[in-house]
C-alpha positions, 0 to 999 in steps of 0.5 A: 151476290148480285141478286142478294144486293138487288134484294137488299136495295129493294128492301131498303128503298121501299122501307125508306119510302114508306117511312118518309111517306108516313112522316109527311102524311101522318106528321108533317101535313096534319100539323101544317108544318113545312120542310125543305125540298120539293116536299115543302114546295108541294105543300106551299103550292097546295096552300095557294092553289088548293091542289093536293100536294101529292099530285104536285109532288108527282108532277115536280118529280117528273119535271125534275127527272126530265130536266135531269135527263136533258141537262145531265144525261141518261146516266144521271137520270137513271139514278133517280128514275126509280124514286121519281116514280116509286116514292110519289106513288107511295106518298099518294097511297099513304095520303089516302089512308088518312093516318095521323100520328101527332096532332096539335103539337107542332114542336113534337111534330117537327122533331118526330118528322125529322127523326122518321123522315130522316131515317127514311131518306138515310135508308135510301141514300145508304143503298146508293140511290137518290131521292131526286128533288133538290139533290138533282136540282143542285147538280143541274144548277152546279153544272149549268150555272155555278160550277164554282159552288159545291152541290152540297152548298147549292142544295142547302141554299135551295132548302133555305129559300123554300123555307123562307118562301113558306113565310109568305104561304103560311107565317114565320112560326111555320118557317121557324119550325121548318128549320127545326125539322131540317136540322133533325132530319139531316142529323137523322140521315147522318145517324142512319148512314154512319151511326152516332158519328162526328159531323166530319169524316176522313176519306182514304182512297186507293184506286187506279182511277186516282186522277178522275177521283181527285178531279171530282173531289177538288172541282165538284165537291170543292174539298182539298185532297192530299196524295201519298205514294204507298207500296202494297204489301202483297203486290209490292206495287207503288200506288197513290193514296188520296185523302180528304176531309169532308161531311158524311153526306159528301163522303157518300157522294164521293163513294158513289162516284168512285163506284162508277169508275173503279169497283175494285177501289179500296176506300175507308172512312174514319170519323174525325172529332175535330179539324183545325185549319182552313176549309169548309166546316173547319175551325181555325187553329187559333179558335178555342175548343 
């Protein structure tokens, strides 16, 4: 079973890297478009210095890997080690192939980059791997500087800042298209992870590591939780069930955290059509539908 899982990991990660590299080299870069993350940062530095963005991406990946190792430790660095080396290598190979899928149509390029690139990122995340980049930067900033802000919010702010800076390197038109690419990419990632599901999910967790998981959801993800005492039908033992409402991306982060502490935990994810009440991404009960 472990060999089969490892093989699936390799297939998903390689296909994900190929799709993302193809989207960048054949769609994004030929149309002089921008996106968030270190891809966008590499493209901006390329436009200013003339150094090929694939080399810059490789350097930035290694810097983030080293910084993650120093600040977050060996375990966190090991999560991004594979992608920090593999993806930039595939990106450089695709850049040498000089592929062009769409040219001279920025709108179509923005849409299809988001779809194909998002599918690639989604396949990587689906197997529990991280692309590093702004994900790791978000974790570093959260731990060292702003522990009261969720990692997801920090990542979003970094991407917004990079897109805003692209106005200086390119122009406002490119930045506006970059917003489209980010929206489509995020939607594509969520579709790969959960299908055509709503933007919020309900996570239910039964685990012996209940205290660590509750602490992580409350203080790292910044989501509320509810606790219920339940009795197992087979074991007749009392346990605590945790429930939380979060985004699909956050549910994957929680799932990966749970896997580290209790690989026998029971976790189910339920799509949520709407939530009324106080909380991030929720609508107040007085708001109209």
